C-alpha angles and dihedrals in degrees: 000000000000125000115223118236091244090058098042089104093061098080097047089044091052091048091048091048092052091048091051092047091049092048093047092049092050095043090045090052092052091047092048094047089055086069095049119081107233104232124171089264094054091046091053090048092053092045092056099037095100090054091052092052091048092050092048092052098043096043090058090056093046091051089053089054100254107159094206090059091049091050090050092051094049092048093047093047092049094050092043091051092051102038104024087216123123100206097058089042092054092045092050092050093051092045093048093051091047092049091047091054093044089055090056100265117142 
């Protein structure tokens, strides 16, 4: 597929737009968190936020019957149960789903 000269600005503009949106989201988050007192509860929430996002995404796939999502959940739950650490559990879920798909699973 060739990009016409008149549209050659579209890709850099899209990349720049995504970069600006990412920066504004991050800067806005820092600005907003300045206004929130960081209690132990807020600190725990922020520490486990990535896990919550992962669970929300993967659970949707598992409910739809996607085997890779189910494999990711089982791997994550197993690692979390044995290590009690979120980062290795997340990594194992991502790796398990990737391996499942590499082996031809859908």
